[in-house]
N, C-alpha and C positions, 0 to 999 in steps of 0.2 A: 504494500500500500504506500502511495506517495505521500510524503508529508505536505501539509498545506502551508503555503507561504502567504503571509499577510501582505496585501498590496495597499499602497497608499491611494487616496482618492485621485491624486494626479496620475498615477500609473493606470488606474482603471479608466480615467478619462482619456488618456492617450490611446489605450487599447480600443475604447469605444470609437474614438475619432478615426483611427486607422480602419476599423471595420466599416464605418460609414463611408469612408473614401473608397474602400474596395467595393462596397455595394454600389456606389454611384458609378464607378468605372464599369463594373459589370453590366449595370442597367443601360448605360449609354452604348456599350458594345452590342448588347442584345438589340437595342432599339435601332442601331445603325444597320444591323443585319436584317431588319424588317420584322422583328418580333413585336407582337402587340402587347399592350399593358397587362391584360390578364395572364398571358404566358410569362411575362417578366415577373409578375407577382408570384406565380407558381414556382418559377426557377429560384427566386430569391427568398421564398417562403415568407412573404409579407402580403399585406392586403393590396388590392389594386390601387387604392388611394395612395398608400405608401410607395408603391412602385412608381406612380406618376411623380410624386414629390422627390423621390430619390433620383429619378431620371432628370427632373428639372434642375436639381442641385448639380448633378454631373455635368449637364450642358453649361450651367453657370460657371463651373470650374474651367471648362474648356474655353469659354469666352475670355477668361482671365489669362490664359496662356499667351506667351509672347510669340511673335512671328517665328523666331528661331526654334522654339519648342514645337510649334505646329509643323514647321518644315522638317524637323527631325522625325517627328511622328509619321508624317506622310512618307518620308524617305525610307523609314523602317518598313512600312507596309509595302512600298514598291519593291524593296529588296527581298522581302518575303515572297512576293508574287514571282519575282525573277527566279528565286531558288526553286520554287514549286514548278514553274514552267520548264526550267532546265531539267529537273528530275523527270517530269512528264515526257520531255523530249527524248530522254534516254530510253523510255519505255514505249514510245509511240510505235504502233505496229503497221502503220500505213503512211504513204507519202502525203496523203491529204491531212492526216493528223499532224505530221511534222510541219507541213506548210502552215497550218493554222497556228501551231505553237510558235513558229518563226515570226509570224505576224504579231502575235501577242507579245513576244519578247521584244521585238522592235518598237512596238507601241509603248511598252512600259519603259524601255530604255529612253525613248524620246521624251516621255513625260518626266522621267528622272532628270535628264539633262536640262529640261526646261525649268524644273523646280530648283536645280542648283545654279541656274543662270548660265549654263553652258550652251544653251540653244542659240545657234547663230541666226541672225535675222535673214529672212528669205528675200532674195533679190529677184527681179524680173528678167535677168539675163543669165546666160550660162557662164561657166568658169573660163571659157576660152577667149 
């Protein structure tokens, strides 16, 4: 049997705050994936009203993020998509599947370059 450790009110408040942040992040992620509020409530084991409030708080925290934080978050998602696409490419069993994945990879790479400010302006004339 584990001995119980007395926790101060501050420690308990910090744990509660971390749990609330984690719930808010999960709620926003679920909502971005298209999950409706009743399903978010079920997943988080809260009422539908609480799910709506937790999601609202999560979106409020996102609004407070700086542009650099948001850029990093988007870049991480794009990098994850690239990793998955490259894995799928290795497992592709037809030329049509490989071609579709090449298009996806090029589109994601283009978006990533644009995000990082590496996208060159388009000109109306050729290189020659």
